[in-house]
C-alpha positions as CSV (number, residue, x, y, z in Angstrom):
1,M,178.3,133.8,93.1
2,K,181.7,132.9,95.1
3,L,184.8,134.1,93.4
4,I,187.2,132.0,91.3
5,S,190.5,131.1,92.9
6,V,194.0,132.3,91.5
7,G,195.1,128.8,91.4
8,L,192.0,127.9,89.2
9,L,191.9,131.2,87.1
10,L,196.1,130.3,86.3
11,F,195.4,126.6,85.0
12,V,192.3,128.0,82.8
13,A,194.7,130.6,81.3
14,L,197.1,128.0,80.2
15,F,194.4,126.4,78.4
16,A,193.2,129.5,76.4
17,H,193.1,129.7,73.1
18,S,193.6,132.0,70.3
19,A,193.6,130.0,67.5
20,P,191.0,128.2,66.0
21,I,190.3,124.5,67.6
22,A,190.3,121.9,64.8
23,H,188.1,118.9,64.8
24,D,191.4,116.5,65.6
25,E,192.0,118.9,69.0
26,I,188.6,118.1,69.7
27,V,188.4,114.5,69.3
28,S,191.6,113.8,71.1
29,K,191.1,115.9,73.6
30,T,188.2,114.8,74.7
31,A,189.3,111.2,74.6
32,E,191.5,111.9,77.5
33,G,189.1,113.2,79.2
34,F,189.1,117.2,78.7
35,R,186.2,119.7,78.7
36,L,185.6,122.0,76.5
37,L,184.4,125.3,78.7
38,R,183.3,128.7,77.5
39,L,183.5,131.2,80.7
40,E,182.3,134.5,79.3
41,D,180.2,135.5,77.0
42,G,182.7,136.3,73.5
43,A,185.3,134.3,74.9
44,E,187.3,131.9,73.3
45,P,186.4,128.1,75.0
46,E,189.6,126.6,77.2
47,W,190.2,123.0,78.0
48,V,190.1,121.8,81.3
49,T,190.0,118.5,83.1
50,E,186.5,117.0,84.7
51,D,187.6,117.7,88.3
52,Q,188.4,121.0,87.2
53,K,185.1,121.5,86.0
54,L,183.6,120.3,88.8
55,E,186.0,123.1,90.9
56,L,184.6,125.7,88.8
57,M,180.9,124.5,89.2
58,K,181.5,124.6,93.5
59,T,182.7,127.8,93.3
60,G,179.4,128.8,91.3
61,K,180.9,129.6,88.5
62,H,178.4,129.5,85.2
63,F,179.7,128.0,81.9
64,F,179.1,126.5,78.7
65,D,180.5,123.0,78.4
66,V,180.6,123.5,74.7
67,T,182.3,120.0,73.7
68,E,179.8,118.7,72.0
69,V,178.6,121.2,69.9
70,W,181.4,123.9,69.5
71,E,182.4,122.6,65.9
72,T,178.2,123.1,64.6
73,K,178.3,126.2,66.4
74,Q,181.2,127.4,64.6
75,S,179.5,127.1,61.3
76,L,176.3,129.0,62.1
77,P,176.1,132.7,61.6
78,Y,174.6,134.4,64.4
79,A,171.7,136.5,64.0
80,K,169.6,138.0,67.1
81,A,165.8,137.6,66.7
82,P,164.2,140.5,65.4
83,A,162.5,142.3,68.5
84,V,158.6,141.3,68.6
85,T,155.5,142.9,70.3
86,Y,153.6,139.6,71.4
87,P,149.7,141.0,71.7
88,T,148.3,141.5,74.9
89,P,147.3,138.3,76.5
90,S,142.8,137.4,75.3
91,H,142.1,134.0,75.7
92,Q,141.0,134.0,79.2
93,S,138.0,132.5,78.9
94,Q,140.0,129.6,77.8
95,V,142.9,129.5,79.5
96,R,141.1,129.6,83.2
97,P,139.0,126.4,83.4
98,L,142.4,124.5,82.0
99,I,144.4,126.4,85.1
100,S,141.3,125.0,87.2
101,T,142.4,121.4,86.4
102,L,146.2,121.8,87.5
103,S,146.6,119.5,90.5
104,V,149.2,119.8,93.1
105,S,148.6,116.1,94.5
106,N,150.1,115.4,90.7
107,M,152.9,117.2,91.1
108,Q,154.0,116.0,94.4
109,T,153.3,112.2,93.3
110,N,155.4,113.0,90.2
111,L,158.2,114.8,91.9
112,N,158.3,112.4,94.9
113,K,159.1,109.8,92.6
114,L,162.2,111.7,90.8
115,S,163.8,112.5,94.2
116,S,163.7,109.0,95.0
117,F,166.9,108.5,92.8
118,N,170.1,108.5,94.4
119,N,170.5,111.0,92.0
120,R,169.9,112.7,88.5
121,Y,173.4,113.3,87.8
122,Y,174.0,113.1,84.0
123,R,176.5,110.9,83.6
124,A,175.1,108.1,86.4
125,S,172.3,105.5,85.9
126,T,170.1,106.9,88.1
127,G,170.0,109.9,85.6
128,K,168.9,107.9,82.7
129,D,166.3,105.9,85.2
130,A,164.8,109.7,86.1
131,S,164.7,110.0,82.3
132,Q,162.9,107.1,81.6
133,Y,160.2,107.5,84.2
134,I,159.7,111.3,82.6
135,L,159.6,109.8,79.1
136,D,157.2,106.9,80.7
137,T,154.6,108.9,82.2
138,V,154.5,112.0,79.4
139,S,154.5,109.1,76.9
140,T,151.4,107.7,78.6
141,I,149.4,111.3,78.8
142,A,150.0,111.7,75.8
143,S,148.5,108.3,74.4
144,G,145.5,108.1,72.2
145,R,146.2,111.7,70.9
146,S,146.5,112.4,67.2
147,G,149.7,113.8,65.9
148,V,151.4,114.4,69.8
149,T,154.5,112.5,70.2
150,V,157.0,111.7,72.9
151,Q,160.7,111.1,72.3
152,P,164.2,111.1,73.9
153,F,166.8,113.5,72.5
154,T,169.6,110.9,73.2
155,H,173.4,112.4,74.1
156,S,176.9,110.9,73.7
157,W,176.2,110.4,78.2
158,T,174.2,108.6,80.0
159,Q,170.7,110.4,80.6
160,F,168.8,111.7,77.5
161,S,166.7,114.7,77.3
162,I,162.8,114.4,76.2
163,I,160.8,116.4,73.9
164,A,157.0,116.3,73.2
165,K,155.6,118.0,70.2
166,I,152.2,118.9,69.8
167,P,151.7,119.8,65.9
168,G,150.0,123.2,64.7
169,S,146.4,123.1,63.7
170,K,147.1,125.7,61.0
171,A,151.0,125.8,60.8
172,Q,154.0,124.0,61.5
173,T,156.3,126.9,62.5
174,P,156.9,128.9,64.5
175,V,157.1,126.9,67.0
176,T,156.5,128.0,71.0
177,I,158.8,126.1,73.3
178,I,158.6,125.9,77.2
179,G,161.6,123.7,79.1
180,A,163.0,122.2,82.4
181,H,166.0,120.3,83.0
182,M,165.8,117.3,84.9
183,D,169.0,116.4,86.1
184,S,170.4,116.8,89.9
185,I,173.7,117.5,91.3
186,N,175.7,116.9,94.6
187,L,178.4,119.0,94.4
188,Q,180.6,117.0,97.2
189,N,180.1,114.0,95.0
190,P,178.4,114.1,91.7
191,T,178.1,110.8,90.3
192,S,177.2,109.1,93.6
193,G,176.0,111.8,96.2
194,R,172.6,112.2,97.3
195,A,171.2,115.1,94.9
196,P,166.9,114.9,95.3
197,G,166.6,117.9,93.6
198,Y,163.3,118.7,94.8
199,D,163.5,122.3,93.7
200,D,166.5,122.5,91.5
201,D,165.1,121.8,89.0
202,G,162.2,118.9,90.4
203,T,159.9,121.1,90.8
204,G,159.9,123.0,87.1
205,T,160.1,119.2,85.9
206,V,156.9,118.6,87.2
207,N,155.5,122.0,86.6
208,L,155.8,121.0,83.0
209,I,154.5,117.8,83.3
210,E,150.8,119.0,84.9
211,I,150.9,121.7,82.4
212,F,151.2,118.9,79.3
213,R,149.0,116.6,81.4
214,A,145.8,119.3,81.8
215,L,146.6,120.6,77.8
216,M,145.8,117.2,76.6
217,V,143.2,116.2,79.0
218,G,141.4,119.7,77.7
219,D,141.9,118.6,74.2
220,F,143.9,121.6,73.1
221,K,144.8,121.9,69.9
222,P,147.2,124.8,69.2
223,S,147.4,126.9,65.7
224,T,151.1,126.6,65.8
225,P,153.5,124.1,67.3
226,V,154.0,123.3,71.0
227,E,156.6,121.6,72.4
228,F,158.0,120.6,75.7
229,H,161.7,120.2,76.7
230,W,162.9,118.0,79.7
231,Y,167.1,118.9,79.4
232,S,169.9,116.6,80.5
233,G,173.0,117.8,82.1
234,E,171.9,121.3,83.0
235,E,174.3,121.5,86.0
236,A,177.1,120.3,83.8
237,G,177.2,123.7,81.5
238,L,173.4,123.6,80.0
239,L,174.4,120.1,78.2
240,G,171.2,119.0,76.9
241,S,169.7,122.4,76.2
242,Q,172.9,123.5,74.0
243,A,172.6,120.0,71.8
244,I,168.6,120.9,71.0
245,A,169.2,124.9,70.7
246,T,172.1,124.2,68.2
247,Q,170.2,121.4,66.2
248,Y,167.3,123.8,65.6
249,K,169.7,126.7,64.8
250,R,171.3,124.2,62.2
251,N,167.9,123.0,61.0
252,G,166.4,126.5,60.9
253,V,163.6,125.9,62.8
254,S,161.7,129.1,63.4
255,V,160.9,129.7,67.5
256,K,158.3,132.0,68.6
257,A,159.3,132.2,72.0
258,F,161.2,129.8,74.7
259,M,160.5,130.0,78.4
260,E,162.3,128.4,81.0
261,L,161.3,126.8,84.1
262,D,164.1,126.5,86.6
263,M,163.2,126.3,90.5
264,S,159.5,127.7,91.1
265,G,159.2,125.9,94.5
266,Y,160.5,128.5,97.3
267,F,160.3,132.1,98.8
268,K,162.3,132.7,101.4
269,P,160.4,133.0,104.8
270,G,159.5,136.6,105.8
271,T,159.9,137.8,102.1
272,E,157.4,139.1,99.6
273,E,155.9,136.4,97.3
274,V,156.6,137.2,94.2
275,M,157.7,135.7,90.2
276,A,161.2,137.5,89.9
277,L,161.5,137.7,86.2
278,Q,165.6,137.1,84.8
279,A,167.0,140.4,83.5
280,D,170.0,139.1,81.2
281,Y,170.0,136.3,78.3
282,I,166.5,137.4,77.6
283,D,164.0,139.0,75.2
284,S,163.0,142.4,76.7
285,G,159.7,142.4,74.5
286,L,159.0,139.1,75.7
287,N,159.5,139.6,78.9
288,T,157.1,142.3,79.4
289,W,154.3,140.4,77.5
290,L,155.2,137.5,80.1
291,G,154.5,140.2,83.3
292,K,151.1,140.8,81.3
293,L,150.6,137.3,81.6
294,I,151.4,137.1,85.2
295,D,149.3,140.0,86.0
296,E,146.4,138.4,84.3
297,Y,146.8,135.0,85.5
298,S,148.7,134.3,88.4
299,N,147.7,135.1,92.4
300,I,151.2,137.1,93.0
301,G,152.8,139.2,91.7
302,W,155.9,139.9,89.6
303,T,159.4,142.0,89.9
304,M,162.8,141.8,87.8
305,D,165.5,140.1,89.2
306,I,169.5,141.3,89.4
307,P,171.1,139.5,86.5
308,C,171.5,135.7,87.0
309,G,175.0,135.9,84.9
310,Y,176.6,134.4,82.4
311,A,175.1,130.6,81.2
312,C,173.0,130.6,84.7
313,S,170.5,128.3,83.2
314,D,169.3,126.7,79.6
315,H,166.9,129.9,78.7
316,A,170.9,130.9,77.5
317,S,171.2,128.2,75.4
318,W,168.2,128.9,73.0
319,N,169.6,133.1,73.3
320,E,173.0,132.4,72.2
321,E,171.3,131.1,68.8
322,G,169.4,134.1,68.8
323,Y,166.0,132.8,69.8
324,P,163.6,135.0,72.5
325,T,164.1,133.8,75.7
326,S,162.1,134.2,79.1
327,F,162.9,132.9,82.5
328,P,160.4,133.7,85.5
329,Y,162.5,132.5,89.0
330,E,160.8,131.2,92.2
331,A,162.4,134.7,94.1
332,V,164.8,137.4,93.3
333,T,168.3,136.3,93.5
334,G,169.1,136.0,97.5
335,D,166.0,134.5,98.5
336,D,165.7,131.9,96.4
337,N,166.6,128.0,97.8
338,P,169.8,127.6,99.6
339,E,170.1,124.3,99.8
340,V,170.5,123.8,95.9
341,H,173.2,121.0,95.4
342,S,173.3,119.4,98.0
343,P,171.3,116.3,100.0
344,D,169.4,119.0,101.5
345,D,167.3,120.4,98.7
346,N,164.2,118.5,99.4
347,A,160.4,118.7,100.6
348,S,161.3,120.5,104.2
349,V,163.6,122.9,103.3
350,R,161.4,125.7,105.4
351,G,160.0,128.2,102.5
352,F,159.2,125.3,100.3
353,S,155.7,125.8,98.7
354,W,153.6,124.1,96.5
355,S,151.4,126.8,96.2
356,H,154.2,129.0,95.0
357,S,154.8,126.3,92.5
358,L,151.5,126.1,91.3
359,E,151.4,129.7,90.5
360,F,154.1,129.0,88.2
361,A,152.1,126.3,86.4
362,K,149.7,128.5,86.2
363,V,151.6,130.9,84.6
364,G,153.4,128.1,82.1
365,L,149.9,126.7,81.0
366,A,149.1,130.3,79.9
367,F,151.9,130.6,78.2
368,V,151.7,128.1,76.3
369,Y,147.8,128.6,75.3
370,E,148.3,131.9,74.5
371,M,151.0,132.4,72.8
372,A,150.2,129.1,70.1
373,I,146.2,129.6,69.6
């Protein structure tokens, strides 16, 4: 991660708050084009312009953009989820046949379409077009399945998020969630620059579509409900996942477990092919269980990654609200895709591997089935 420039730090300091932020201030500042960012765990949020926000993104600084959710967050008491022990994976005879139906060809077709949009930036019309493509694709897959719903989750910005729900046959809570972000960004020109986002996070996005398809074809009927989430605006401060996680917390939704798939298609040539389990903003018990799941269902091993840092991906939004989370990553940090957030995040990157991404789809399907059956 690059360091933030002294100038940026001074700018941010000028807008630091020591008193609660009033509703009128949020309305007026937002109307003036400012965004409310929280840059560190437990820190007070700070106002920045869109240009200053982009400069922070270029430095590699992660943050929550809490502009739309800050007032709601202040009304929600924080309660960390109690430690949960998850049962040893035990449905191999049902899961393995479903895994065998996962199709790399289907994932390639969907990702070629998603990467053909100029970009999938959350404020761009092509970002909305991409979300519409995902909505239409997943809705077609779900067609005819009783009780299964696929709905857009709209925001104040252009691109919408998507939630597909599979009801529980025995209970309507708690819910198991698997998520990925659909947006992509060119940091040099976010709105109109070319950003195919093939790996970040096209791979996670199509992993979820293919897992959902395999489960629908396999007539999956979980005991407790399952949701598939495709998030808008992750690259700009975890916007979509924050909006949904905050709403779930406000509505008292019980979440059994959350898993993020954010980049699954690359590992550095010459390095060991593994899944890297993120070390922070996760539930340790769920991470332990995820390791067992990988051992059981994947052809590659796993290792712990170094901490990914504050607000590094959408799992942090759920952890923020006290839900148990996990995040298997494509490679140990440093051995991951070097072309993200650029026009070169495409299928021709040396080190990109569909067989590697398929392993994440296998584990994602097993996660859903073993957790919710």
